[in-house]
C-alpha positions, 0 to 999 in steps of 0.5 A, spaced: 583 248 771 576 250 774 576 257 771 572 262 777 575 269 774 569 271 769 569 278 772 575 279 769 574 275 762 570 270 759 571 264 755 568 266 748 562 262 746 563 257 740 558 260 736 561 267 737 568 264 735 565 261 729 561 267 727 568 271 727 572 266 723 566 266 718 566 274 717 574 274 717 574 269 712 568 272 707 567 279 709 574 283 709 571 289 705 572 296 709 565 298 711 566 305 708 568 303 701 563 303 696 564 297 692 560 290 693 565 288 698 565 294 702 557 294 702 557 287 704 561 289 710 557 295 712 550 291 712 553 286 717 555 292 721 548 295 721 545 288 723 550 288 728 548 295 731 541 293 730 542 286 734 545 290 740 540 295 740 535 290 741 538 287 747 538 294 750 531 296 748 534 302 744 535 305 737 540 302 733 542 310 732 544 310 739 549 305 739 557 307 738 561 301 737 568 302 741 574 298 742 572 296 749 569 298 756 575 303 757 574 307 751 567 307 752 568 310 759 573 315 757 569 317 751 563 318 756 566 321 761 571 326 757 567 326 751 561 329 755 566 334 760 569 337 753 562 337 749 559 341 755 564 345 758 560 351 757 555 349 762 560 348 767 566 344 769 564 339 775 563 332 775 560 327 780 562 320 781 564 315 787 570 312 790 569 305 787 569 306 780 573 302 775 579 305 773 577 307 766 572 312 770 576 314 776 583 315 772 579 319 767 576 323 772 583 324 775 585 326 768 580 331 768 582 334 774 589 336 772 585 340 766 582 344 771 575 340 772 573 339 779 570 332 781 566 330 787 567 323 789 561 320 793 563 316 799 560 309 799 557 305 805 560 299 808 556 294 803 560 298 798 554 302 795 553 309 794 547 313 797 542 316 792 541 322 796 548 323 797 549 323 790 544 328 788 546 332 794 553 333 790 550 336 784 551 343 783 549 348 778 556 347 774 555 340 774 555 337 767 556 329 768 554 324 774 558 317 773 556 311 777 557 304 775 551 299 776 555 293 779 562 294 782 567 289 778 571 287 785 566 286 790 559 285 786 556 291 790 550 294 786 549 301 785 542 304 786 543 307 778 535 307 777 533 311 783 539 316 781 537 316 774 530 318 775 531 323 780 537 326 777 532 327 770 527 330 775 531 335 779 537 336 774 535 335 767 541 338 763 546 334 767 548 327 763 548 321 767 553 315 765 553 308 767 558 303 767 554 297 765 560 292 764 558 287 770 551 288 770 549 286 763 545 279 763 546 279 771 542 285 774 536 287 770 536 295 768 531 298 763 535 304 760 529 308 757 526 308 764 532 310 768 534 317 766 541 314 763 544 318 757 550 314 757 552 306 758 558 302 757 559 295 755 564 290 753 564 284 749 569 279 753 565 280 759 559 276 756 563 271 752 564 275 746 571 277 743 576 282 747 577 289 744 570 290 742 565 294 746 560 299 745 557 306 748 549 307 748 549 315 747 541 317 748 538 321 742 540 328 742 546 327 747 553 330 743 560 328 745 567 331 744 570 325 740 577 322 743 579 320 736 579 324 730 579 321 723 574 319 718 568 320 722 566 313 723 560 312 728 557 318 727 563 322 728 564 320 735 569 314 734 573 315 728 577 308 725 575 303 721 570 298 724 572 291 726 567 288 723 568 281 725 569 282 732 563 287 732 558 281 729 561 276 734 559 281 740 552 282 737 551 275 737 554 274 744 549 280 747 544 276 744 546 269 747 547 273 754 540 276 754 537 270 752 540 266 757 540 271 763 534 268 767 537 261 767 544 264 769 542 268 774 537 263 778 544 258 777 548 263 780 544 265 786 544 258 788 551 257 787 553 264 790 548 263 796 552 256 798 559 259 797 558 265 801 555 260 807 561 256 806 566 261 806 563 264 812 564 258 816 572 258 814 576 260 820 581 266 818 576 269 812 572 275 812 567 276 807 566 283 803 560 281 799 553 278 800 548 274 797 543 279 798 539 280 791 538 287 792 545 288 794 550 284 790 550 281 783 549 274 783 556 272 779 561 275 784 563 273 791 569 277 795 573 275 801 579 277 804 584 273 808 587 278 813 595 277 814 596 273 808 598 276 801 592 274 796 597 272 791 599 266 796 592 263 796 591 264 789 597 260 787 595 255 792 588 254 789 591 254 782 595 248 784 589 245 786 586 247 779 582 253 781 583 260 778 580 266 782 583 273 782 585 278 786 582 285 786 580 286 779 584 284 773 586 291 771 589 292 778 591 285 780 598 286 779 599 292 783 601 291 790 597 296 794 591 295 798 584 295 794 582 302 793 575 299 793 575 296 800 579 302 803 573 306 801 568 301 804 572 302 811 576 296 811 582 296 814 589 296 810 590 288 812 583 286 810 584 291 804 591 288 802 588 281 802 582 280 797 580 274 793 574 275 788 571 269 785 566 270 779 562 265 776 560 263 769 554 259 766 558 253 765 559 252 773 555 247 777 554 245 784 559 240 783 564 245 781 562 250 787 564 244 792 570 242 789 572 250 789 570 250 797 574 243 798 580 246 795 579 253 799 578 250 805 585 245 804 589 251 802 587 256 808 588 250 813 595 249 810 596 256 810 594 257 817 599 252 819 604 256 816 602 263 819 602 260 826 609 257 825 611 264 823 609 267 829 
């Protein structure tokens, strides 16, 4: 099976697997315990935090470990909203955020907060001017993702962050960086970003592990109460083996970033050109470096259920996805594509291809060969049904 669904989850790096296994076997002490076994685990935890901080060029004390991006995003959005509720009850985000941000905002609306959902352009990107114009005196948080998990569109978060801090220094800025780290450069310290979410299993690390960068001086209302771990922001015994594995995955991803991006851009450009020449398919993403992340290609097959094409490709040994993994089992048009102005037929037939560091041009050629054969066969079925 050729696996082209890295935006959903990545195969763990063998070095990461070995590291996790070793830590699980040798260092099982609770890092909060005072005996030697506990202190050994605490040392590993401190080192993991340092490695993650180095990968992001931030301070170790600004790293909060979580169970993954969903928790990180909820902690950022709800934690900021409740912590600074006396400043106001208004939040600014976009119409194309990941469900863990979008639904968190919807939840806050039920609790009396007001949310402005900034629309996006046809390329899936929000205009920085429109985001900034949505900020009010009672705005406490702006949340804009770096790279869209469905289409790969890159949001102008650096421009938004710098201008937000210059014009509204008290408003916090959160960025969901899950699909951007290791793929699209971003300097946290220079972009006015206060909160930044990441997930390990998107970069060949373990599932159920992530982090939230919290800029020094920013406080969050905890979503979990308990023993006060993670500086009181996230109680619960830390998953030391997975966190150590995550740290290794972040270091490996950063070290390989430049080479991976060069390869992905080459493959992405070729795949996009090939798809644009297949009758019946409609591209929803581009290969422009300023517009789209290098590892995601998204297209639609109007008039055909996406799962039909997905399973045809699977029969040919190719694994791709429909929508994002969090929404792929929901038989509704893509909220993201609708927000981009696509019609319901196009928004209901999206397919995502996402690349990994193991892919070669030969793999891309096999994928396109299978795609052309599948579409030709399905076009024949569509014609026969008319």
